[in-house]
N, C-alpha and C positions, 0 to 999 in steps of 0.2 A: 573535458572543458568546464562542465558544471561543478565537477568535484574540486577542480583547481580554483574556481572562483568562490566556493562555498564549502570549504573542507570541514566546517564544524556542523554543517547541516546536512550532510549526506553521508551515510554508512551502509556497509554491507554486513549483515548479519548471517552467519552460517552455523550449520550444524556439522560436527566432525565425527567420524567413524573410523577408528584406526588410523588417525591423522588424514584422513581423506575427506573433502567435502562432499556431503550427501545431500544438502539442502540449503536454500538461502533465499534472502530477500534483500533488496535495497531499500533502505529506509530514507525519505526526504522529512527533515524534521523543521518545523516552525515553532513560535513560542506557545503555541496552543494546540497544536496537532502533529502527531508523526503519521506519515502516509507511506503506505506499502507499495512496492511497485517492483516488477520484474521478479516474480516468485517462480522458484524452480526446485525441483528435487528429481533425484536419479531413482532408479529401482531400489538400490539399497536403502535410500532415505525413505521410500514409499513403504518398504517393509517394516521399518522401525518406528513409522510416523513421525519423522525427524522435523517435518513442517510443523506439526502440532508443538513440538519443544521449541522451535525458533519463534513462532508466533506468541507462545506464553511469555517467553523471555521479552519480546518485543512490547507486548501489551504491559507487563509489569514495568519494564523500563519507562515508558510513556507515563504512566501512573505515578511512579516514583520521581519523575522529574516534573511534575504538575502539571502535565498536559491534561486538557479537557477531553480531547478525543484520540482515538486511534482509527486511522481510516485504511480500510482493506483495499480500497479502490473499487473500480467498477466491476460488476458482475455481469455486464450484458456484451452482446455481440451485434453485428450488423448496424453499426453507428447508434447503439442504444435502443434498437427496435426489438431485440429477442433477449430474454433473460437466460443466461447459463445458469440452469437451475442446480446443477452438481456443484458448480463453483460458489453460488450463493448459499447453498446448504452448508458446505464446508465452512465459510466465513460465519454463517449464523451460529454454528456449533460453538464458537467462542464467546455467544452472550450478545453479539451485535445485531443490528437490523439493518435495513435498508432505507434510502431515501431518495425520493426522485427529484432530479434536478431540471428546472425549465430553462431552455435556452433561447435567447431573443437575438435577432439580427438587426441592426440598425443602421441604416445607410448614412454615412457622415460626410458624404459629399455636398459640397456647399454650406456645410456648418461653419460658422464663423467663430474663431477662437476669441473669447471675451476674458479679458484681463482687468 
């Protein structure tokens, strides 16, 4: 449904080996950032570091398109309470770093709409 509604903002970037997909990532694009989600690789992809090639391509494409950021997505588990160190290390090897997001909950019941 999202791909149908935003066809120019969602793409799937894959690595091929002998005409078979061995790794890939779904990219959500905005004017300022490309966000990676749903990262996957099979054993053949791991053996040839196919995800490295996929991300090198995605980062270069984002920069070439004038994007300010390339977002690898979260590196945490347990609703953000635990860092997945292996995943964070993989993402950091591309020269990026982490950022902490604060979340706030606001009760909107009883709030009047001011126009």
